[in-house]
MDTraj code that builds the backbone (N, CA, C; nanometers):
import mdtraj as md
import numpy as np

residues = "MET TYR VAL ARG ALA ASP VAL LYS ASN ASP THR LEU PHE THR LEU ALA LYS LEU LEU GLU PRO ASP ILE ILE LEU ASN ASN LYS GLY ASN PRO SER PHE GLY SER GLU GLU SER LYS THR LEU ARG ALA ALA ALA LEU GLU LYS GLY ILE HIS SER VAL THR VAL GLU TYR GLY ASP PRO GLN VAL PHE GLN THR VAL MET ILE SER ARG GLY VAL ASN GLY ILE LEU ASN ILE MET ALA TRP LEU GLY MET LEU THR GLU PRO GLU LYS VAL LYS LYS LEU PRO VAL ILE CYS LYS LYS SER TYR TRP MET TYR THR ASP ALA GLY GLY TYR LEU GLU VAL LEU VAL GLU LEU ASN GLN VAL ILE GLU LYS GLY ALA PRO ILE ALA ILE VAL ARG ASN ALA VAL GLY ASP LYS ILE LYS GLU TYR TYR ALA PRO GLU SER GLY ILE VAL ILE GLY LYS SER THR ASN PRO VAL ALA MET SER GLY ASP ARG ILE LEU HIS LEU GLY ILE LEU ASP ARG".split()
xyz = np.array([
    [0.0849, -0.1173, 0.0000],
    [0.0000, 0.0000, 0.0000],
    [0.0890, 0.1230, 0.0000],
    [0.0598, 0.2151, -0.0934],
    [0.1355, 0.3388, -0.0922],
    [0.0452, 0.4567, -0.1220],
    [0.0925, 0.5744, -0.0811],
    [0.0174, 0.6987, -0.0969],
    [0.1016, 0.7953, -0.1780],
    [0.0370, 0.8612, -0.2738],
    [0.0997, 0.9703, -0.3483],
    [0.0509, 1.1003, -0.2866],
    [0.1450, 1.1860, -0.2458],
    [0.1096, 1.3135, -0.1835],
    [0.2274, 1.4094, -0.1938],
    [0.1970, 1.5389, -0.1923],
    [0.3010, 1.6418, -0.1885],
    [0.3461, 1.6535, -0.0431],
    [0.4614, 1.5946, -0.0099],
    [0.5062, 1.5909, 0.1296],
    [0.5545, 1.7269, 0.1793],
    [0.5698, 1.8231, 0.0899],
    [0.6085, 1.9585, 0.1330],
    [0.4877, 2.0352, 0.1878],
    [0.3671, 1.9858, 0.1613],
    [0.2443, 2.0442, 0.2151],
    [0.2130, 1.9702, 0.3459],
    [0.2169, 2.0417, 0.4584],
    [0.1998, 1.9777, 0.5893],
    [0.0688, 1.9003, 0.6018],
    [-0.0409, 1.9563, 0.5511],
    [-0.1712, 1.8889, 0.5611],
    [-0.1713, 1.7596, 0.4809],
    [-0.1206, 1.7652, 0.3575],
    [-0.1183, 1.6455, 0.2736],
    [-0.0248, 1.5395, 0.3308],
    [0.0881, 1.5816, 0.3859],
    [0.1814, 1.4872, 0.4464],
    [0.1170, 1.4200, 0.5679],
    [0.0435, 1.4972, 0.6485],
    [-0.0268, 1.4403, 0.7638],
    [-0.1319, 1.3405, 0.7180],
    [-0.2128, 1.3775, 0.6164],
    [-0.3139, 1.2843, 0.5639],
    [-0.2484, 1.1548, 0.5173],
    [-0.1385, 1.1678, 0.4459],
    [-0.0692, 1.0495, 0.3950],
    [-0.0219, 0.9600, 0.5100],
    [0.0385, 1.0186, 0.6124],
    [0.0884, 0.9391, 0.7255],
    [-0.0254, 0.8727, 0.8015],
    [-0.1395, 0.9428, 0.8154],
    [-0.2525, 0.8863, 0.8886],
    [-0.3108, 0.7631, 0.8206],
    [-0.2917, 0.7505, 0.6902],
    [-0.3390, 0.6324, 0.6182],
    [-0.2533, 0.5090, 0.6451],
    [-0.1382, 0.5279, 0.7109],
    [-0.0458, 0.4213, 0.7487],
    [-0.0021, 0.3343, 0.6302],
    [0.0448, 0.3985, 0.5226],
    [0.0932, 0.3192, 0.4095],
    [0.2317, 0.2630, 0.4376],
    [0.2738, 0.1727, 0.3522],
    [0.4113, 0.1224, 0.3610],
    [0.5077, 0.2277, 0.3069],
    [0.4622, 0.3015, 0.2045],
    [0.5469, 0.3971, 0.1341],
    [0.4663, 0.5225, 0.1040],
    [0.5297, 0.6393, 0.1172],
    [0.4712, 0.7647, 0.0697],
    [0.5594, 0.8138, -0.0433],
    [0.4984, 0.8357, -0.1589],
    [0.5691, 0.8837, -0.2763],
    [0.5426, 1.0328, -0.2911],
    [0.6477, 1.1138, -0.2820],
    [0.6344, 1.2587, -0.2962],
    [0.5986, 1.2905, -0.4410],
    [0.4765, 1.3404, -0.4616],
    [0.4263, 1.3644, -0.5960],
    [0.3163, 1.4690, -0.5866],
    [0.3238, 1.5719, -0.6717],
    [0.2269, 1.6820, -0.6672],
    [0.0989, 1.6531, -0.7443],
    [0.0895, 1.5398, -0.8122],
    [-0.0333, 1.5040, -0.8815],
    [-0.0250, 1.5138, -1.0319],
    [0.0923, 1.5507, -1.0835],
    [0.1070, 1.5568, -1.2279],
    [0.1357, 1.4173, -1.2809],
    [0.0641, 1.3748, -1.3857],
    [0.0867, 1.2399, -1.4376],
    [0.2209, 1.2292, -1.5081],
    [0.2732, 1.1101, -1.5133],
    [0.4007, 1.0864, -1.5803],
    [0.3793, 1.0466, -1.7260],
    [0.2574, 1.0641, -1.7760],
    [0.2246, 1.0252, -1.9124],
    [0.1249, 1.1251, -1.9694],
    [0.0997, 1.1168, -2.0971],
    [-0.0003, 1.2024, -2.1609],
    [0.0540, 1.3393, -2.1948],
    [-0.0360, 1.4265, -2.2376],
    [0.0032, 1.5613, -2.2780],
    [0.0250, 1.6500, -2.1566],
    [0.0832, 1.7671, -2.1807],
    [0.1076, 1.8614, -2.0711],
    [-0.0229, 1.9118, -2.0100],
    [-0.1313, 1.9104, -2.0894],
    [-0.2606, 1.9567, -2.0379],
    [-0.3288, 1.8526, -1.9498],
    [-0.2899, 1.7251, -1.9657],
    [-0.3556, 1.6204, -1.8870],
    [-0.3120, 1.6317, -1.7414],
    [-0.4015, 1.5925, -1.6533],
    [-0.3700, 1.5950, -1.5108],
    [-0.4511, 1.4893, -1.4395],
    [-0.4073, 1.4524, -1.3230],
    [-0.4803, 1.3556, -1.2432],
    [-0.5972, 1.4258, -1.1740],
    [-0.6914, 1.3461, -1.1267],
    [-0.8036, 1.4005, -1.0500],
    [-0.7511, 1.4715, -0.9255],
    [-0.6475, 1.4153, -0.8653],
    [-0.5872, 1.4766, -0.7458],
    [-0.5298, 1.6141, -0.7786],
    [-0.4602, 1.6272, -0.8922],
    [-0.4033, 1.7568, -0.9315],
    [-0.5144, 1.8591, -0.9557],
    [-0.6227, 1.8147, -1.0186],
    [-0.7359, 1.9058, -1.0435],
    [-0.7978, 1.9514, -0.9113],
    [-0.8116, 1.8597, -0.8159],
    [-0.8667, 1.8960, -0.6847],
    [-0.7744, 1.9943, -0.6133],
    [-0.6439, 1.9688, -0.6178],
    [-0.5486, 2.0576, -0.5517],
    [-0.5516, 2.1979, -0.6118],
    [-0.5701, 2.2075, -0.7436],
    [-0.5818, 2.3396, -0.8076],
    [-0.7007, 2.4175, -0.7547],
    [-0.8044, 2.3465, -0.7109],
    [-0.9251, 2.4103, -0.6569],
    [-0.9163, 2.4279, -0.5050],
    [-0.7992, 2.3970, -0.4462],
    [-0.7807, 2.4144, -0.3025],
    [-0.8340, 2.2998, -0.2184],
    [-0.8636, 2.1872, -0.2810],
    [-0.9166, 2.0710, -0.2097],
    [-0.8006, 1.9772, -0.1780],
    [-0.7758, 1.9541, -0.0503],
    [-0.6679, 1.8639, -0.0101],
    [-0.7018, 1.7218, -0.0530],
    [-0.6102, 1.6571, -0.1225],
    [-0.6343, 1.5195, -0.1646],
    [-0.5029, 1.4456, -0.1832],
    [-0.5099, 1.3165, -0.1593],
    [-0.3975, 1.2257, -0.1796],
    [-0.4507, 1.1063, -0.2593],
    [-0.3610, 1.0282, -0.3158],
    [-0.4001, 0.9066, -0.3872],
    [-0.3442, 0.7870, -0.3106],
    [-0.4302, 0.6869, -0.2898],
    [-0.3888, 0.5654, -0.2202],
    [-0.3958, 0.4496, -0.3199],
    [-0.2920, 0.3679, -0.3232],
    [-0.2920, 0.2498, -0.4095],
    [-0.2765, 0.1276, -0.3196],
    [-0.3727, 0.0362, -0.3329],
    [-0.3809, -0.0814, -0.2456],
    [-0.3505, -0.2096, -0.3215],
    [-0.2537, -0.2851, -0.2781],
    [-0.2326, -0.4230, -0.3198],
    [-0.2385, -0.4520, -0.4682],
    [-0.2827, -0.5716, -0.4989],
    [-0.2879, -0.6194, -0.6365],
    [-0.4106, -0.5652, -0.7093],
    [-0.3999, -0.5432, -0.8413],
    [-0.5137, -0.4927, -0.9165],
    [-0.6218, -0.5998, -0.9352],
    [-0.7459, -0.5560, -0.9376],
    [-0.8622, -0.6396, -0.9688],
    [-0.8790, -0.7586, -0.8752],
    [-0.8370, -0.7416, -0.7491],
    [-0.8487, -0.8486, -0.6504],
    [-0.8924, -0.7867, -0.5175],
    [-0.9932, -0.8447, -0.4535],
    [-1.0288, -0.8019, -0.3191],
    [-0.9302, -0.8651, -0.2225],
    [-0.8630, -0.7817, -0.1425],
    [-0.7669, -0.8304, -0.0449],
    [-0.8108, -0.7790, 0.0913],
    [-0.8581, -0.8701, 0.1759],
    [-0.9184, -0.8295, 0.3031],
    [-0.8211, -0.7520, 0.3916],
    [-0.6934, -0.7868, 0.3886],
    [-0.5957, -0.7141, 0.4699],
    [-0.5856, -0.5693, 0.4211],
    [-0.5812, -0.5493, 0.2900],
    [-0.5723, -0.4136, 0.2353],
    [-0.7000, -0.3337, 0.2633],
    [-0.8144, -0.3990, 0.2536],
    [-0.9414, -0.3316, 0.2840],
    [-0.9426, -0.2876, 0.4297],
    [-0.8999, -0.3754, 0.5190],
    [-0.8944, -0.3430, 0.6615],
    [-0.7990, -0.2266, 0.6881],
    [-0.6826, -0.2290, 0.6226],
    [-0.5861, -0.1191, 0.6392],
    [-0.6457, 0.0122, 0.5893],
    [-0.7190, 0.0071, 0.4787],
    [-0.7822, 0.1276, 0.4251],
    [-0.8852, 0.1848, 0.5202],
    [-0.9666, 0.0979, 0.5783],
    [-1.0680, 0.1422, 0.6753],
    [-0.9998, 0.2057, 0.7963],
    [-0.8940, 0.1433, 0.8468],
    [-0.8211, 0.2000, 0.9612],
    [-0.7634, 0.3370, 0.9270],
    [-0.7108, 0.3521, 0.8062],
    [-0.6575, 0.4815, 0.7637],
    [-0.7639, 0.5892, 0.7601],
    [-0.8810, 0.5543, 0.7072],
    [-0.9922, 0.6510, 0.7031],
    [-1.0345, 0.6873, 0.8454],
    [-1.0393, 0.5904, 0.9363],
    [-1.0730, 0.6196, 1.0762],
    [-0.9688, 0.7119, 1.1394],
    [-0.8408, 0.6907, 1.1059],
    [-0.7351, 0.7797, 1.1555],
    [-0.7608, 0.9232, 1.1097],
    [-0.7943, 0.9402, 0.9827],
    [-0.8196, 1.0745, 0.9290],
    [-0.9429, 1.1355, 0.9935],
    [-1.0484, 1.0562, 1.0095],
    [-1.1712, 1.1083, 1.0728],
    [-1.1435, 1.1527, 1.2161],
    [-1.0600, 1.0778, 1.2890],
    [-1.0248, 1.1174, 1.4265],
    [-0.9441, 1.2467, 1.4232],
    [-0.8503, 1.2580, 1.3317],
    [-0.7679, 1.3791, 1.3185],
    [-0.8545, 1.5008, 1.2863],
    [-0.9602, 1.4804, 1.2082],
    [-1.0520, 1.5892, 1.1737],
    [-1.1530, 1.6193, 1.2851],
    [-1.1492, 1.5410, 1.3932],
    [-1.2414, 1.5623, 1.5050],
    [-1.3777, 1.5004, 1.4818],
    [-1.3894, 1.4113, 1.3868],
    [-1.5180, 1.3478, 1.3554],
    [-1.5432, 1.2261, 1.4445],
    [-1.4401, 1.1775, 1.5123],
    [-1.4530, 1.0654, 1.6051],
    [-1.4042, 1.1117, 1.7414],
    [-1.4623, 1.0560, 1.8468],
    [-1.4240, 1.0991, 1.9813],
    [-1.2928, 1.0363, 2.0267],
    [-1.2637, 0.9176, 1.9828],
    [-1.1425, 0.8460, 2.0225],
    [-1.0369, 0.8621, 1.9140],
    [-0.9317, 0.9416, 1.9393],
    [-0.8295, 0.9558, 1.8355],
    [-0.7536, 0.8254, 1.8120],
    [-0.7264, 0.7980, 1.6869],
    [-0.6486, 0.6807, 1.6484],
    [-0.5002, 0.7138, 1.6615],
    [-0.4217, 0.6149, 1.6873],
    [-0.2767, 0.6307, 1.6953],
    [-0.2141, 0.5690, 1.5710],
    [-0.1264, 0.6433, 1.5064],
    [-0.0540, 0.5873, 1.3929],
    [0.0456, 0.4858, 1.4472],
    [0.0354, 0.3632, 1.3981],
    [0.1153, 0.2536, 1.4519],
    [0.2467, 0.2338, 1.3783],
    [0.2529, 0.2788, 1.2540],
    [0.3691, 0.2463, 1.1726],
    [0.4061, 0.3666, 1.0862],
    [0.5337, 0.4009, 1.0838],
    [0.5791, 0.5113, 0.9996],
    [0.6164, 0.4578, 0.8618],
    [0.5750, 0.5275, 0.7556],
    [0.6044, 0.4814, 0.6203],
    [0.7440, 0.5209, 0.5742],
    [0.7886, 0.4585, 0.4680],
    [0.9106, 0.4970, 0.3973],
    [0.8723, 0.6120, 0.3047],
    [0.9554, 0.7150, 0.2951],
    [0.9275, 0.8300, 0.2083],
    [1.0154, 0.8212, 0.0839],
    [0.9526, 0.8337, -0.0332],
    [1.0253, 0.8331, -0.1602],
    [1.0136, 0.9696, -0.2255],
    [1.1248, 1.0196, -0.2786],
    [1.1234, 1.1501, -0.3448],
    [1.0767, 1.1408, -0.4887],
    [1.0851, 1.0220, -0.5488],
    [1.0372, 1.0005, -0.6851],
    [1.0247, 0.8513, -0.7081],
    [0.9665, 0.8155, -0.8224],
    [0.9555, 0.6748, -0.8588],
    [0.9409, 0.6627, -1.0096],
    [0.9620, 0.5419, -1.0580],
    [0.9391, 0.5137, -1.1993],
    [0.9247, 0.3637, -1.2188],
    [0.8584, 0.3280, -1.3285],
    [0.8450, 0.1880, -1.3669],
    [0.9627, 0.1474, -1.4518],
    [1.0052, 0.0248, -1.4384],
    [1.1062, -0.0347, -1.5258],
    [1.0328, -0.1322, -1.6174],
    [1.0767, -0.1394, -1.7431],
    [1.0081, -0.2197, -1.8446],
    [1.1028, -0.3192, -1.9095],
    [1.0466, -0.4275, -1.9602],
    [1.1257, -0.5253, -2.0344],
    [1.1597, -0.4698, -2.1720],
    [1.2690, -0.5173, -2.2281],
    [1.2988, -0.4868, -2.3674],
    [1.3161, -0.6168, -2.4450],
    [1.2684, -0.7270, -2.3831],
    [1.2674, -0.8579, -2.4471],
    [1.1444, -0.9332, -2.3968],
    [1.0837, -1.0098, -2.4826],
    [0.9665, -1.0880, -2.4436],
    [1.0048, -1.2284, -2.4025],
    [0.9193, -1.2921, -2.3233],
    [0.9414, -1.4283, -2.2771],
    [0.8694, -1.4509, -2.1464],
    [0.9274, -1.5343, -2.0614],
    [0.8696, -1.5624, -1.9300],
    [0.9453, -1.4815, -1.8262],
    [0.8724, -1.3944, -1.7577],
    [0.9321, -1.3001, -1.6635],
    [0.9297, -1.3558, -1.5221],
    [1.0451, -1.3541, -1.4586],
    [1.0566, -1.3898, -1.3174],
    [1.1104, -1.2675, -1.2438],
    [1.0256, -1.2064, -1.1605],
    [1.0685, -1.0917, -1.0811],
    [1.1274, -1.1467, -0.9516],
    [1.2497, -1.1091, -0.9227],
    [1.3264, -1.1689, -0.8129],
    [1.3109, -1.0970, -0.6792],
    [1.2433, -0.9831, -0.6770],
    [1.2318, -0.9030, -0.5551],
    [1.0877, -0.9001, -0.5072],
    [1.0690, -0.8619, -0.3829],
    [0.9359, -0.8581, -0.3208],
    [0.8904, -0.7139, -0.3018],
    [0.7600, -0.6959, -0.2867],
    [0.7058, -0.5639, -0.2554],
    [0.7663, -0.5135, -0.1250],
    [0.7935, -0.3847, -0.1196],
    [0.8507, -0.3171, -0.0024],
    [0.9956, -0.3561, 0.0260],
    [1.0572, -0.4322, -0.0621],
    [1.1969, -0.4701, -0.0426],
    [1.2876, -0.3547, -0.0826],
    [1.3828, -0.3216, 0.0051],
    [1.4829, -0.2203, -0.0266],
    [1.5927, -0.2908, -0.1067],
    [1.6274, -0.2324, -0.2228],
    [1.7289, -0.2932, -0.3081],
    [1.8403, -0.1924, -0.3355],
    [1.9583, -0.2450, -0.3551],
    [2.0748, -0.1615, -0.3825],
    [2.1004, -0.1552, -0.5327],
    [2.1651, -0.0483, -0.5751],
    [2.2019, -0.0335, -0.7155],
    [2.2809, -0.1566, -0.7596],
    [2.2446, -0.2095, -0.8759],
    [2.3130, -0.3257, -0.9310],
    [2.2576, -0.4600, -0.8873],
    [2.1625, -0.4606, -0.7933],
    [2.1039, -0.5867, -0.7473],
    [2.0193, -0.6483, -0.8588],
    [2.0231, -0.7812, -0.8746],
    [1.9383, -0.8443, -0.9755],
    [1.7911, -0.8289, -0.9376],
    [1.7079, -0.7911, -1.0348],
    [1.5651, -0.7720, -1.0047],
    [1.4738, -0.8618, -1.0862],
    [1.5183, -0.9057, -1.2052],
    [1.4314, -0.9883, -1.2882],
    [1.5112, -1.0623, -1.3944],
    [1.4512, -1.1709, -1.4425],
    [1.5072, -1.2498, -1.5515],
    [1.3944, -1.2781, -1.6506],
    [1.4249, -1.2686, -1.7796],
    [1.3321, -1.3123, -1.8839],
    [1.3939, -1.4357, -1.9480],
    [1.3121, -1.5411, -1.9587],
    [1.3581, -1.6670, -2.0176],
    [1.2741, -1.7012, -2.1403],
    [1.3298, -1.7857, -2.2264],
    [1.2516, -1.8333, -2.3406],
    [1.1704, -1.9552, -2.2974],
    [1.0987, -2.0172, -2.3898],
    [1.0072, -2.1272, -2.3582],
    [1.0774, -2.2514, -2.3031],
    [1.2058, -2.2680, -2.3325],
    [1.2780, -2.3837, -2.2787],
    [1.3592, -2.3510, -2.1547],
    [1.3493, -2.2269, -2.1061],
    [1.4136, -2.1884, -1.9807],
    [1.5467, -2.1188, -1.9930],
    [1.5940, -2.0969, -2.1159],
    [1.7205, -2.0255, -2.1328],
    [1.7022, -1.8780, -2.0988],
    [1.8022, -1.8190, -2.0332],
    [1.7970, -1.6757, -2.0020],
    [1.8109, -1.5953, -2.1307],
    [1.7159, -1.5043, -2.1500],
    [1.7230, -1.4119, -2.2633],
    [1.7826, -1.2795, -2.2169],
    [1.7396, -1.2372, -2.0977],
    [1.7816, -1.1055, -2.0483],
    [1.7736, -1.1060, -1.8964],
    [1.8721, -1.0414, -1.8328],
    [1.8697, -1.0201, -1.6882],
    [1.8583, -0.8701, -1.6641],
    [1.7864, -0.8318, -1.5605],
    [1.7667, -0.6905, -1.5283],
    [1.8209, -0.6637, -1.3884],
    [1.8807, -0.5448, -1.3738],
    [1.9430, -0.5049, -1.2478],
    [1.8909, -0.3673, -1.2072],
    [1.8924, -0.3409, -1.0782],
    [1.8470, -0.2110, -1.0274],
    [1.9400, -0.1006, -1.0776],
    [1.8851, 0.0003, -1.1470],
    [1.9689, 0.1088, -1.1970],
    [2.0149, 0.2030, -1.0864],
    [1.9438, 0.2010, -0.9734],
    [1.9823, 0.2790, -0.8562],
    [1.9173, 0.2160, -0.7339],
    [1.9626, 0.2540, -0.6181],
    [1.9067, 0.2007, -0.4943],
    [1.7662, 0.2538, -0.4741],
    [1.6796, 0.1731, -0.4127],
    [1.5426, 0.2171, -0.3882],
    [1.4617, 0.1100, -0.3184],
    [1.3285, 0.1239, -0.3282],
    [1.2361, 0.0301, -0.2663],
    [1.1330, -0.0119, -0.3713],
    [1.0915, -0.1375, -0.3663],
    [0.9955, -0.1903, -0.4622],
    [0.8551, -0.1486, -0.4192],
    [0.7934, -0.0606, -0.4988],
    [0.6576, -0.0128, -0.4709],
    [0.5551, -0.1076, -0.5323],
    [0.5816, -0.1550, -0.6515],
    [0.4919, -0.2460, -0.7216],
    [0.5732, -0.3348, -0.8124],
    [0.5124, -0.4464, -0.8561],
    [0.5850, -0.5359, -0.9461],
    [0.4866, -0.6152, -1.0297],
    [0.5344, -0.6624, -1.1428],
    [0.4534, -0.7461, -1.2293],
    [0.4318, -0.8809, -1.1633],
    [0.3099, -0.9327, -1.1772],
    [0.2809, -1.0671, -1.1273],
    [0.2492, -1.1618, -1.2425],
    [0.2511, -1.1087, -1.3652],
    [0.2222, -1.1900, -1.4821],
    [0.3521, -1.2501, -1.5354],
    [0.3624, -1.3825, -1.5396],
    [0.4876, -1.4423, -1.5862],
    [0.5093, -1.4292, -1.7367],
    [0.4048, -1.4003, -1.8122],
    [0.4195, -1.3848, -1.9567],
    [0.4440, -1.2379, -1.9865],
    [0.5578, -1.2092, -2.0489],
    [0.5936, -1.0700, -2.0753],
    [0.6277, -1.0508, -2.2227],
    [0.5757, -0.9416, -2.2762],
    [0.6159, -0.8990, -2.4100],
    [0.7146, -0.7852, -2.3928],
    [0.7885, -0.7539, -2.4949],
    [0.8799, -0.6406, -2.4892],
    [0.7996, -0.5154, -2.4563],
    [0.8433, -0.4409, -2.3553],
    [0.7737, -0.3199, -2.3129],
    [0.6800, -0.3394, -2.1951],
    [0.6676, -0.4626, -2.1437],
    [0.5832, -0.4868, -2.0265],
    [0.6537, -0.4397, -1.8995],
    [0.5737, -0.4131, -1.7980],
    [0.6275, -0.3671, -1.6700],
    [0.7020, -0.4778, -1.5972],
    [0.8109, -0.4363, -1.5322],
    [0.8834, -0.5273, -1.4431],
    [0.8520, -0.4882, -1.2995],
    [0.8925, -0.3669, -1.2620],
    [0.8646, -0.3206, -1.1262],
    [0.8620, -0.1687, -1.1189],
    [0.7966, -0.1207, -1.0141],
    [0.7853, 0.0215, -0.9832],
    [0.8866, 0.0482, -0.8725],
    [0.9901, 0.1246, -0.9056],
    [1.1007, 0.1511, -0.8134],
    [1.0855, 0.2890, -0.7508],
    [1.0796, 0.2940, -0.6181],
    [1.0762, 0.4201, -0.5458],
    [1.2160, 0.4581, -0.5001],
    [1.2526, 0.5840, -0.5187],
    [1.3843, 0.6311, -0.4774],
    [1.3681, 0.6981, -0.3414],
    [1.4366, 0.6449, -0.2415],
    [1.4202, 0.6893, -0.1037],
    [1.4660, 0.8341, -0.0853],
    [1.3930, 0.9043, 0.0006],
    [1.4268, 1.0434, 0.0348],
    [1.5079, 1.0374, 0.1629],
    [1.6391, 1.0279, 0.1485],
    [1.7271, 1.0114, 0.2659],
    [1.7723, 1.1440, 0.3184],
])
top = md.Topology()
chain = top.add_chain()
for i, resn in enumerate(residues, 1):
    res = top.add_residue(resn, chain, resSeq=i)
    for name in ("N", "CA", "C"):
        top.add_atom(name, md.element.get_by_symbol(name[0]), res)
traj = md.Trajectory(xyz[None], top)
């Protein structure tokens, strides 16, 4: 679970921490794709003075009870902070803060084996993935271009050239 928020804004940083994510990615809401005019819903809300953050939970298209429970607890934390609940919640876990992130992609197709786990801190040069052909021969090995933390990763073993390998967060040390 991770939150995208502008950590230089005290209110947004507090909201992000209250959600108790594993990682907070410092991001003002501008998308990393599309035209210069395109923007995220969060960026549009922020332009109108509405405080907002983006939360990303677990695997796509799957109900995960642990992630749902964590999300509910985060919302209760925010409601207590806003004075909407009488019993304030305590933040139990501090997240890792990332100053930026990016996806890494394959440049060869085959069977993808991602060697790292979510939330794993990796060092520059560490092996992160292997692409093999149908008989198991290595076609390509991938290594971390810089040190960081694994925010997301591909779970599909079938990869075409240009498919995602992992989402690497660069720690704000």
